[in-house]
TIKETOR-513713 format. One record per atom (N, C-alpha, C): x, z, y. Coordinates in pm, whole numbers, plus 32768, in hexadecimal, padded with zeros to 4 digits. Each point is the difference from the previous one (the first is absolute). Example, Ala and Ser with C-alpha at 12.3 -4.5 7.8 and 13.67 -1.06 7.14 Angstrom:
2
8527830C7DC7 7FA780008077 805A80008078 7FDD7FB88069 805280068077 7FB38049806D 
// end
This chain:
153
3B2756CEC70C 7FB5806F7FCB 7F8B8021805C 7F8B80197FC7 7F898023804D 7FDB80907FE0 7FF3804F806B 7FE1808E7FF3 7F78801B8040 7FAF804D7FB9 7F7A8023802D 7FFB80938027 7FC9801B8075 7FE5808A802B 7F6A8012800B 7FCE80717FCE 7F7080188002 7FE280868041 7FAD7FF98069 7FC38076803B 7F7480057FC3 7FE8805A7F9F 7F817FFE7FB7 7F8C80338055 7F8A7FEC7FCF 7F88802C8044 7FAF7F88802D 7F818017801A 7FA77F93802A 80287FC78087 8046804C8051 802F7FCD8080 80967FE57FFD 80397FF37F89 808F7FE97FEF 80267F6D800C 80787FE17FCF 80327F788008 806B7FEA7F97 80187F7F7FE4 806B7FD57FA7 805A7FA38051 808380137FF7 805E7FAE804C 806F7FCF7FA4 80237F818011 806E7FC47FB5 80757FE4805E 807880267FD3 807A7FE3804C 806A7FCB7F9F 80687FC58039 80757FDA7FB1 8058807B7FEF 80627FF77FA9 805980737FED 8053801E807D 800E7F9E805A 80468016807F 7FA28035806C 7F7F800E7FDF 7FA280378060 7FAF7F98804B 80107F827FDF 7FB37F988043 7F6E80047FD7 7FA97FF78062 7F7080047FE8 7FD47F807FB9 7FAB80107F98 7FC87F8D7FB9 7F6B7FF4801D 7FB480687FE2 7F6E7FFA800F 7FC7808D7FF4 7F82800E8026 7FBB80807FEE 7F6E7FE77FE2 7FC180687FCC 7F717FFD7FE4 7FC780888025 7F9F8003805B 7FB7807C8016 7FB3801B7F7F 7FFD807D7FD7 7FC280217F80 7F727FC77FFB 7FE57FA67FA1 7F787FC97FF8 7FA280677FC4 7F8880058037 7F9E80627FD0 7F7A7FBD7FE4 7FB180477FB1 7F767FD97FE5 7FAA807C8010 7F827FEB8019 7FA380718009 7FC380197F76 8002807C7FD8 7FBD802C7F85 7F9F806C802D 7F837FDA800C 7F9E8059803D 8022800F8093 8016807A802B 80268018808B 809680138011 80497FFE7F92 8090801B8004 80507F7E7FFC 80758003803E 805F7F917FF5 805E801E7F8D 80217F9A7FB6 8061800A7F92 80637F8D800E 807880137FCF 80637F958000 7FCE7F8F7FA6 80087F878032 7FDB7F897FB3 807C7FD57FB1 800C80357F88 80757FE47FAC 80107F6E7FDE 7F927FB87FEC 80077F717FDF 803D7FB28073 7FD8801F807B 80367FB98075 809480208013 8025807F7FEE 808C8026800D 80557FBD7F93 7FCC7FFD7F85 80497FC17F92 80137F6B8019 7F9A7FBC8033 800B7F71801E 806E7FE78066 800880568065 80697FF28066 808B801A7FC4 800B80697FB0 808180237FC3 80327F937FA2 7FA67FBE7FBA 80287F977FA1 803E7F868043 7FEE7FF18082 803A7F8E8048 8097800D8011 803680767FE5 808C801B801C 8049802D7F81 80807FE57FFC 805780307F95 803E80848030 7FBA806C7FEA 802B80838033 805F80407F9C 807580278032 8066803C7FAA 7FED80957FED 7FD28042806B 7FF280927FF9 7F9E802E806A 7FB9806C7FE2 7FA08037805E 801D80938018 7FDA802D8076 800C808C8026 7F7A802D8036 7FC680627FBD 7F7A8031801D 800B808F8033 7FC0801A8072 800380888035 7FB8805E7FA0 8044806A7FDA 7FC780667FA7 7FAA805C8054 7F7F80037FE1 7FA3804B8053 7FCD807B7FB8 7FCF805D804D 7FC480797FCB 7F9780338061 7FBE80697FDB 7F9A803A8057 8042803A807D 7FB97FF3806F 80328037807E 7FA68075802A 803B80688039 7FB08073802D 7F957FD38064 7F8780347FEF 7F957FE1805C 7FB37F827FDF 802E7FB67F9D 7FBB7F857FD9 7F8F80247FA0 7F8C7FC48014 7F8D801C7FAB 80127FC97F75 7FB480367FA1 800E7FD57F75 7FD77F6E7FED 7F997FD28044 7FD57F747FF1 806B7FA18034 803B801E8073 80677FA78037 807F80077FAB 801F80757FC7 8074800A7FA6 7FEB7FAB7F84 7F8780037FCA 7FE37FB07F8A 800C7F6B8020 7FCA7FD5806F 80067F738028 80917FD48013 804F80538043 808D7FE18017 804D7FFA7F7C 7FE980617FA9 804180017F7D 7FD97F887FAC 7F807FDA8007 7FD07F8B7FB8 804A7F838030 800E7FF18083 80447F8C803A 80937FFB7FD4 804180747FFF 808C80057FD4 80097FDC7F6B 7F9F802D7FB2 7FFE7FDF7F71 7FEC7F6C7FE7 7FAA7FC0804F 7FEC7F707FF4 80837FB8801F 8046802A8069 80807FC18024 8066800E7F8F 800B80777FC7 805F80157F92 7FD77FB07F85 7F7E7FFB7FE4 7FCF7FB17F90 801C7F6C8011 7FF57FCD807A 80217F73801A 80927FE37FDE 80588058802C 808F7FED7FE5 801B7FFF7F6A 7FC2805E7FB9 801280067F6F 7FC67F857FBD 7F867FDA8028 7FBD7F8E7FC2 80467F7C8019 80427FF48072 80487F848022 809380077FD8 8026806B7FBB 808A80127FD0 80667FFB8072 7FDF803F806F 805D80088070 804480897FF8 808480037FF0 804580817FFD 7FEB80498084 7FE680837FF8 7FE58049807C 803B808C7FFC 800D80378078 803180878013 7FA08046805F 7FDC807C7FDF 7FB08052805B 805D80408065 7FDB7FFA807E 80558031806D 7FB28069804F 803A80738014 7FBB8066804F 80047FDA8094 7F998028804A 80027FE58090 807C803D8044 802980757FD1 80748041803B 807F7FAB7FF0 800F7FC17F8C 807A7FB07FE5 80067F85805A 7F957FB08006 80097F868051 8000801E8094 7FBB806B8029 7FFF8023808E 80898035802B 8043804A7FA9 80868031801F 805F7F8A8011 7FF97F9F7FA5 80577F8B8007 7FE77FAF8080 7F838000802F 7FDE7FB6807A 80168052807F 802E807D7FF0 801A80568073 7F8180348041 7F9980187FAF 7F7D80268036 7FD780907FE5 8057804D7FC0 7FDB808C7FE3 7FEC804A8084 7F908047800A 7FE0804A807A 7FBE7FAB806B 7FE87F817FE4 7FC07FA78061 7F6A7FFC7FE9 7FB77FCE8063 7F707FF37FEF 7FE07F877FA7 7F807FF47FDB 7FD57F977FA3 801F7F748033 7FF67FEA8081 80147F7B8039 80947FD98008 805A805C7FE1 808F7FE48009 80297F927F9E 7FBE7FF87F8C 80217F967F9F 7FE07F778039 7F907FF68045 7FDB7F80803C 80647FDA806E 802880618050 80647FE78069 80847FD27FC3 802980417F93 807E7FDB7FBF 7FF77F737FC5 7F907FDF7FC2 7FEE7F7A7FC7 80027F95806E 7FC4801F8073 80017FA18070 808F7FEB8032 8051806A8001 808D7FF18028 804A7FA47FA0 7FE580107F7F 80457FB17F9A 7FCC7F717FF4 7F7F7FEE801B 7FBF7F7D7FF0 7FAD7FE1807E 80407FEB8073 7FB47FEA807C 7FA97F827FFD 80217FA27FA9 7FB27F847FF7 7F7C80117FB6 7FEF806D7FB9 7F8580177FB2 7F9680408059 7FB57FAD8045 7FA0802F8063 7F8D80507FC3 7FE17FEE7F80 7F93804C7FC3 802180947FF7 807E80258011 8024808E8002 7FCA8046807D 7FDD7FB28066 7FCB8039807C 7F7780407FED 7FB57FD27F9C 7F7A80397FE7 8010808F7FCF 7FBE805C8042 8015808F7FE4 7FEC80267F6C 7F887FF17FCA 7FE480307F78 803A7FA37F96 7FE07F818003 80337FA37F9B 80977FF0800C 80328003807A 80907FF78016 804980767FC4 7FC080758004 803C80797FC7 80137FF37F69 7F9A7FCF7FBB 80087FF07F6F 806A7F997FDB 80057F928049 80657F997FE5 808C8037801B 800E804B806C 8082803D8021 802D805E7F91 7FA680547FD0 8023805D7F94 802E7FB27F84 7FB47F9B7FD8 80247FB17F89 80857FB88015 80177FCF8079 807E7FBC8020 8076805F7FF4 7FF180798035 806C80627FF8 801480357F72 7F9580077FB2 800D80257F73 804F7F957FB5 7FE37F81801B 804A7F927FC0 809380038029 801A80188081 808C80088030 804980737FBC 7FBB80717FF0 803C80727FBB 80277FD67F72 7FA57FBD7FBB 801A7FD57F78 80737F9E7FF5 80117FAD8065 806D7F9E7FFC 8086803F8027 7FFD807B8032 807B80438027 80287FE5808F 7FAB7FBC804C 801D7FE2808D 7FCC80738055 804C8029805F 7FD7806D805C 7FA97FC8806E 
// end
């Protein structure tokens, strides 16, 4: 069984694991420039997803955050919508997962933002790309979302 975890957003990531939690592959969210703005490149993400027989996906359910500007909220919401549309268009069954639910399962409630990356490094010490601060954070989040979906702590 192949499980997909998605941390949405232009700086997000997609991660594939086995139902036992074994790492398969990841993709930093591909983007394109539209004017001065970055947008998720849905065609590139779809091409990557089609290479795999994905049984189920888990997508972080996002919402507006206090203090976030309207333009950045729109961009983030657009990226999350592209991710959900990809899953629907490719007929991949999916579940929306709140950040609180997957973070609780990973033991991260009350921790700082980098705690997810630290936890992923503990679980997957061989995945050296997790060491990268920003990109590693997105991959770590998607990895932990996938683990939550598979039922692995």
